[in-house]
ChimeraX commands (.cxc) that place a marker at each C-alpha (Angstrom):
marker #1 position 5.58,-24.15,-14.85 radius 0.5
marker #1 position 4.03,-23.68,-11.88 radius 0.5
marker #1 position 4.29,-20.14,-10.79 radius 0.5
marker #1 position 5.31,-21.03,-7.15 radius 0.5
marker #1 position 7.95,-23.24,-8.77 radius 0.5
marker #1 position 9.00,-20.79,-10.64 radius 0.5
marker #1 position 9.17,-18.15,-7.98 radius 0.5
marker #1 position 11.30,-20.87,-5.38 radius 0.5
marker #1 position 13.95,-21.84,-8.16 radius 0.5
marker #1 position 14.35,-18.11,-8.90 radius 0.5
marker #1 position 14.87,-17.14,-5.17 radius 0.5
marker #1 position 17.16,-20.56,-4.86 radius 0.5
marker #1 position 18.86,-19.19,-7.86 radius 0.5
marker #1 position 19.46,-15.71,-6.33 radius 0.5
marker #1 position 20.71,-17.12,-3.30 radius 0.5
marker #1 position 23.72,-19.20,-5.04 radius 0.5
marker #1 position 24.48,-16.11,-6.64 radius 0.5
marker #1 position 24.72,-13.94,-3.41 radius 0.5
marker #1 position 27.39,-16.02,-2.24 radius 0.5
marker #1 position 29.21,-13.13,-0.28 radius 0.5
marker #1 position 26.49,-12.62,2.26 radius 0.5
marker #1 position 24.73,-16.00,2.88 radius 0.5
marker #1 position 23.11,-15.36,6.22 radius 0.5
marker #1 position 21.45,-12.45,4.72 radius 0.5
marker #1 position 20.24,-14.06,1.66 radius 0.5
marker #1 position 19.24,-16.77,3.38 radius 0.5
marker #1 position 17.01,-14.60,5.93 radius 0.5
marker #1 position 15.64,-12.76,2.71 radius 0.5
marker #1 position 14.63,-16.11,1.11 radius 0.5
marker #1 position 13.04,-17.68,3.98 radius 0.5
marker #1 position 11.49,-14.35,5.96 radius 0.5
marker #1 position 12.08,-11.08,4.98 radius 0.5
marker #1 position 9.64,-10.77,1.65 radius 0.5
marker #1 position 10.81,-7.60,0.27 radius 0.5
marker #1 position 9.50,-8.25,-3.06 radius 0.5
marker #1 position 5.82,-8.55,-2.07 radius 0.5
marker #1 position 3.42,-5.82,-0.68 radius 0.5
marker #1 position 1.05,-7.33,2.05 radius 0.5
marker #1 position -2.24,-5.41,1.67 radius 0.5
marker #1 position -4.72,-5.95,4.41 radius 0.5
marker #1 position -7.94,-5.60,2.42 radius 0.5
marker #1 position -6.88,-8.58,-0.71 radius 0.5
marker #1 position -6.82,-11.79,0.70 radius 0.5
marker #1 position -4.31,-14.32,-0.30 radius 0.5
marker #1 position -5.19,-16.76,-2.82 radius 0.5
marker #1 position -8.40,-14.61,-3.70 radius 0.5
marker #1 position -8.97,-13.10,-7.03 radius 0.5
marker #1 position -9.25,-9.25,-7.07 radius 0.5
marker #1 position -8.85,-6.89,-10.08 radius 0.5
marker #1 position -6.04,-5.16,-11.20 radius 0.5
marker #1 position -7.58,-2.01,-10.54 radius 0.5
marker #1 position -7.87,-2.93,-6.73 radius 0.5
marker #1 position -4.53,-4.41,-6.22 radius 0.5
marker #1 position -2.89,-1.11,-7.87 radius 0.5
marker #1 position -4.65,1.18,-5.64 radius 0.5
marker #1 position -4.28,-1.11,-2.44 radius 0.5
marker #1 position -0.69,-1.46,-3.00 radius 0.5
marker #1 position 0.15,2.25,-3.67 radius 0.5
marker #1 position -1.83,2.95,-0.42 radius 0.5
marker #1 position -0.46,0.13,1.76 radius 0.5
marker #1 position 3.31,1.29,0.46 radius 0.5
marker #1 position 2.71,4.63,2.07 radius 0.5
marker #1 position 0.82,2.96,5.25 radius 0.5
marker #1 position 4.06,0.90,5.73 radius 0.5
marker #1 position 6.34,3.70,5.28 radius 0.5
marker #1 position 4.72,5.85,8.09 radius 0.5
marker #1 position 4.03,2.85,10.27 radius 0.5
marker #1 position 7.35,1.12,9.95 radius 0.5
marker #1 position 10.03,3.52,9.01 radius 0.5
marker #1 position 8.58,6.41,11.33 radius 0.5
marker #1 position 9.72,9.19,9.13 radius 0.5
marker #1 position 8.46,11.97,11.00 radius 0.5
marker #1 position 11.10,11.14,13.94 radius 0.5
marker #1 position 13.97,10.44,11.31 radius 0.5
marker #1 position 13.64,13.31,8.64 radius 0.5
marker #1 position 13.42,16.82,9.34 radius 0.5
marker #1 position 10.54,18.11,6.93 radius 0.5
marker #1 position 10.63,21.85,7.38 radius 0.5
marker #1 position 13.86,22.38,5.74 radius 0.5
marker #1 position 12.27,23.29,2.47 radius 0.5
marker #1 position 8.67,24.27,1.59 radius 0.5
marker #1 position 8.40,21.14,-0.75 radius 0.5
marker #1 position 9.36,18.73,2.13 radius 0.5
marker #1 position 6.71,20.49,4.36 radius 0.5
marker #1 position 4.01,19.94,1.44 radius 0.5
marker #1 position 5.16,16.33,1.15 radius 0.5
marker #1 position 4.60,15.83,4.62 radius 0.5
marker #1 position 1.23,17.18,4.51 radius 0.5
marker #1 position 0.70,14.94,1.40 radius 0.5
marker #1 position 1.82,11.79,3.54 radius 0.5
marker #1 position -0.25,12.29,6.68 radius 0.5
marker #1 position -3.31,13.18,4.40 radius 0.5
marker #1 position -2.77,9.99,2.52 radius 0.5
marker #1 position -2.27,7.71,5.44 radius 0.5
marker #1 position -5.41,9.26,7.44 radius 0.5
marker #1 position -7.41,8.71,4.40 radius 0.5
marker #1 position -6.56,4.99,3.96 radius 0.5
marker #1 position -6.64,4.53,7.45 radius 0.5
marker #1 position -9.47,6.16,9.01 radius 0.5
marker #1 position -11.67,7.89,6.22 radius 0.5
marker #1 position -12.22,5.15,3.55 radius 0.5
marker #1 position -12.43,2.44,6.40 radius 0.5
marker #1 position -15.53,4.51,7.42 radius 0.5
marker #1 position -17.09,5.11,4.05 radius 0.5
marker #1 position -16.79,1.24,3.15 radius 0.5
marker #1 position -18.79,0.31,6.69 radius 0.5
marker #1 position -21.42,3.14,5.87 radius 0.5
marker #1 position -21.44,1.39,2.15 radius 0.5
marker #1 position -21.99,-2.15,3.42 radius 0.5
marker #1 position -24.00,-1.19,5.88 radius 0.5
marker #1 position -26.95,0.32,3.62 radius 0.5
marker #1 position -30.48,-1.02,3.94 radius 0.5
marker #1 position -32.18,-2.74,1.12 radius 0.5
marker #1 position -34.93,0.19,0.27 radius 0.5
marker #1 position -32.76,3.31,-0.08 radius 0.5
marker #1 position -29.31,1.58,0.50 radius 0.5
marker #1 position -28.81,0.97,-3.60 radius 0.5
marker #1 position -28.74,4.72,-3.97 radius 0.5
marker #1 position -26.70,5.34,-1.26 radius 0.5
marker #1 position -24.38,2.68,-1.90 radius 0.5
marker #1 position -24.00,4.29,-5.59 radius 0.5
marker #1 position -23.30,7.68,-4.14 radius 0.5
marker #1 position -20.79,6.66,-1.79 radius 0.5
marker #1 position -19.16,4.19,-4.18 radius 0.5
marker #1 position -18.88,7.13,-6.81 radius 0.5
marker #1 position -17.14,9.49,-4.16 radius 0.5
marker #1 position -14.84,6.45,-2.93 radius 0.5
marker #1 position -13.90,6.31,-6.31 radius 0.5
marker #1 position -13.04,9.97,-6.92 radius 0.5
marker #1 position -11.21,10.05,-3.84 radius 0.5
marker #1 position -9.42,6.98,-4.32 radius 0.5
marker #1 position -8.08,8.67,-7.82 radius 0.5
marker #1 position -7.21,11.83,-5.83 radius 0.5
marker #1 position -5.27,10.22,-3.36 radius 0.5
marker #1 position -3.46,7.78,-5.68 radius 0.5
marker #1 position -2.76,10.47,-7.66 radius 0.5
marker #1 position -1.06,12.38,-4.40 radius 0.5
marker #1 position 0.72,8.55,-3.57 radius 0.5
marker #1 position 2.48,8.73,-7.15 radius 0.5
marker #1 position 3.61,12.41,-6.51 radius 0.5
marker #1 position 5.04,11.85,-3.40 radius 0.5
marker #1 position 6.50,8.57,-4.06 radius 0.5
marker #1 position 10.02,10.30,-4.41 radius 0.5
marker #1 position 10.07,11.07,-0.89 radius 0.5
marker #1 position 9.38,7.67,0.47 radius 0.5
marker #1 position 12.95,6.85,2.16 radius 0.5
marker #1 position 14.58,7.32,5.23 radius 0.5
marker link #1:1,2 radius 0.2
marker link #1:2,3 radius 0.2
marker link #1:3,4 radius 0.2
marker link #1:4,5 radius 0.2
marker link #1:5,6 radius 0.2
marker link #1:6,7 radius 0.2
marker link #1:7,8 radius 0.2
marker link #1:8,9 radius 0.2
marker link #1:9,10 radius 0.2
marker link #1:10,11 radius 0.2
marker link #1:11,12 radius 0.2
marker link #1:12,13 radius 0.2
marker link #1:13,14 radius 0.2
marker link #1:14,15 radius 0.2
marker link #1:15,16 radius 0.2
marker link #1:16,17 radius 0.2
marker link #1:17,18 radius 0.2
marker link #1:18,19 radius 0.2
marker link #1:19,20 radius 0.2
marker link #1:20,21 radius 0.2
marker link #1:21,22 radius 0.2
marker link #1:22,23 radius 0.2
marker link #1:23,24 radius 0.2
marker link #1:24,25 radius 0.2
marker link #1:25,26 radius 0.2
marker link #1:26,27 radius 0.2
marker link #1:27,28 radius 0.2
marker link #1:28,29 radius 0.2
marker link #1:29,30 radius 0.2
marker link #1:30,31 radius 0.2
marker link #1:31,32 radius 0.2
marker link #1:32,33 radius 0.2
marker link #1:33,34 radius 0.2
marker link #1:34,35 radius 0.2
marker link #1:35,36 radius 0.2
marker link #1:36,37 radius 0.2
marker link #1:37,38 radius 0.2
marker link #1:38,39 radius 0.2
marker link #1:39,40 radius 0.2
marker link #1:40,41 radius 0.2
marker link #1:41,42 radius 0.2
marker link #1:42,43 radius 0.2
marker link #1:43,44 radius 0.2
marker link #1:44,45 radius 0.2
marker link #1:45,46 radius 0.2
marker link #1:46,47 radius 0.2
marker link #1:47,48 radius 0.2
marker link #1:48,49 radius 0.2
marker link #1:49,50 radius 0.2
marker link #1:50,51 radius 0.2
marker link #1:51,52 radius 0.2
marker link #1:52,53 radius 0.2
marker link #1:53,54 radius 0.2
marker link #1:54,55 radius 0.2
marker link #1:55,56 radius 0.2
marker link #1:56,57 radius 0.2
marker link #1:57,58 radius 0.2
marker link #1:58,59 radius 0.2
marker link #1:59,60 radius 0.2
marker link #1:60,61 radius 0.2
marker link #1:61,62 radius 0.2
marker link #1:62,63 radius 0.2
marker link #1:63,64 radius 0.2
marker link #1:64,65 radius 0.2
marker link #1:65,66 radius 0.2
marker link #1:66,67 radius 0.2
marker link #1:67,68 radius 0.2
marker link #1:68,69 radius 0.2
marker link #1:69,70 radius 0.2
marker link #1:70,71 radius 0.2
marker link #1:71,72 radius 0.2
marker link #1:72,73 radius 0.2
marker link #1:73,74 radius 0.2
marker link #1:74,75 radius 0.2
marker link #1:75,76 radius 0.2
marker link #1:76,77 radius 0.2
marker link #1:77,78 radius 0.2
marker link #1:78,79 radius 0.2
marker link #1:79,80 radius 0.2
marker link #1:80,81 radius 0.2
marker link #1:81,82 radius 0.2
marker link #1:82,83 radius 0.2
marker link #1:83,84 radius 0.2
marker link #1:84,85 radius 0.2
marker link #1:85,86 radius 0.2
marker link #1:86,87 radius 0.2
marker link #1:87,88 radius 0.2
marker link #1:88,89 radius 0.2
marker link #1:89,90 radius 0.2
marker link #1:90,91 radius 0.2
marker link #1:91,92 radius 0.2
marker link #1:92,93 radius 0.2
marker link #1:93,94 radius 0.2
marker link #1:94,95 radius 0.2
marker link #1:95,96 radius 0.2
marker link #1:96,97 radius 0.2
marker link #1:97,98 radius 0.2
marker link #1:98,99 radius 0.2
marker link #1:99,100 radius 0.2
marker link #1:100,101 radius 0.2
marker link #1:101,102 radius 0.2
marker link #1:102,103 radius 0.2
marker link #1:103,104 radius 0.2
marker link #1:104,105 radius 0.2
marker link #1:105,106 radius 0.2
marker link #1:106,107 radius 0.2
marker link #1:107,108 radius 0.2
marker link #1:108,109 radius 0.2
marker link #1:109,110 radius 0.2
marker link #1:110,111 radius 0.2
marker link #1:111,112 radius 0.2
marker link #1:112,113 radius 0.2
marker link #1:113,114 radius 0.2
marker link #1:114,115 radius 0.2
marker link #1:115,116 radius 0.2
marker link #1:116,117 radius 0.2
marker link #1:117,118 radius 0.2
marker link #1:118,119 radius 0.2
marker link #1:119,120 radius 0.2
marker link #1:120,121 radius 0.2
marker link #1:121,122 radius 0.2
marker link #1:122,123 radius 0.2
marker link #1:123,124 radius 0.2
marker link #1:124,125 radius 0.2
marker link #1:125,126 radius 0.2
marker link #1:126,127 radius 0.2
marker link #1:127,128 radius 0.2
marker link #1:128,129 radius 0.2
marker link #1:129,130 radius 0.2
marker link #1:130,131 radius 0.2
marker link #1:131,132 radius 0.2
marker link #1:132,133 radius 0.2
marker link #1:133,134 radius 0.2
marker link #1:134,135 radius 0.2
marker link #1:135,136 radius 0.2
marker link #1:136,137 radius 0.2
marker link #1:137,138 radius 0.2
marker link #1:138,139 radius 0.2
marker link #1:139,140 radius 0.2
marker link #1:140,141 radius 0.2
marker link #1:141,142 radius 0.2
marker link #1:142,143 radius 0.2
marker link #1:143,144 radius 0.2
marker link #1:144,145 radius 0.2
marker link #1:145,146 radius 0.2
marker link #1:146,147 radius 0.2
view
């Protein structure tokens, strides 16, 4: 069976089972898709490796958490040293993904042909190491990504 058809049938089935809150379920069925992570880097209906999707999805969840839920206005992060460290890690991940990494990608894509290959390889290796480092941080802070 087609994957999209399966998803639609599943969502319709969930809608009929959740008859207590029909307006909420209808809104989630049509508009609010909490079962998807929309990344700004991966294009819809375009192939990307699992390695890229995992990285982009995890980082996008942290970015969405900071942008949409505004946790630094709602939660008191100063009540224990662990929370202060979590806040620093979340800010560090957010700044890496929204400011530092796009600049590195731009530099890698703008390398010229003569010395560009070696510079591209260096930047790619550095980005790979930083991506793994911040992905590990992202996994470590996942327990506090709620408001």
